[in-house]
Each structure stands twice: as C-alpha cells, then as structure tokens.
C-alpha positions, 0 to 999 in steps of 0.5 A: 499499499503507497503511503500518502504524501503529506504536505510539509509544514513550517514545523516538520522543516523546522524539525529536520533543520534542527539537528543540522544547525545543532551539528554545526554548533556542537559537532562531538555531540551531534556525532555522538547522537548519531553513533549511538542512536543508530538503532533509533534511525533504523527503527524510524526508516523500517516502521511503516505504521503511520504513528511510528509506535515502534520507533518511538518505543526504541528512541525513547529507550535508546536515548535513555542508554546514551544519556548518561555518556551524553551528559559526561560529554556535555559535562566537558563541554563538548570536547572532541577528545572526550567524544573520542574516548567515549565512541572507542569505549565498548560499554557507551554502545553496549549500554545505548543498543541494549536500551534500545533492544529493550525498547523494541522487546516492550513494543513487541510485549505491548502489542501482544498484550493490547491484541490479547486485550481487545481480542477478549473484548471483541469476545464478550461483545459477540457473546452479549450480541448473540444472547441479545439475539436469543433473547430478540428469537424468544420474544419475536419468533424464529422468523427475526432470525432467518438468514437474510443475504444483503447485497453490496449497498446493505439491502435485502436481496430481492428488495427494491431500493430505497426512495431517495 
C-alpha cells in the first residue's frame, strides 16, 4: 500500500533543520548521537505504521541508554577528545544499543498484550450480541433469526432500492 504524501509544514521543516544547526554548533554531540542512536534511525525508517510507535519505543529507550554518556560529553563542554574516548569505549554502545533492544522488546510485548485485551473485549461483545439475538428470537419468534442475504449496498437481496 502506498503512503499518502503529506504537505510539509514549517514545523516539519524546523524539525529536520534543527539537527543540522545543532551539528554546526556542537559537532561532537551530534556525532555522538548519530553513533549511539543508530537503532532509532533504523527503527524510524523500517517502521511503516503511521504513528511510528515502534520507532518511538526504541528511540525513547535508546536515548535513555545513551543519556549518561551524552551528559558526560556535555559536562566536558563537548570536547572532541572526550567524544573520541566515549566513541572508543565499548560500554557506550553496549548500554545504548541494549536499551534500544529493550525498547523493541517493550513494543513487542505491548502489541501482544493489547491484541489479547482487544480480542477478549471483542469476544465478550460477540457473546452479548448473541445473547440479545436469543432474547429477540424468544420474544419475536424464529422469523427474526432467518438468514437474509445482503447486497453490497446493505439492502436485502430482492428488495427494491430505498427511495431517495
């Protein structure tokens, strides 16, 4: 299914321009975020849902995992030597990428739980409708339960169309 093209508003353009400006002002922090937030970038481009729920879960947890190291870089004023040290330290990637994986696991678990809840609600509603149908048959007779085939318009087959 093709995606609908939406018109870009000034907010959308500003959202894309902000990282470019930040990279010019704080290049070490921008490079650090690109390295540590790679799972979020991948999740954003691979999540085809309209609201990008999976990308949001991965991104939030990924940022939480990268935040302590980002704060350390910030504490040193964005020094490139500190960036190089953090970029070479495996714990930086282990923490941020593991947190991103945890975000993916949270998304996976939530989708399953929400699906199960919605299925139970639908089954309960179906049971209520069937109970109402039984009561209607008891009250009005079996004629109300007779199967009637419907046309695509929603009218019973063999009935004249409704006047306009």
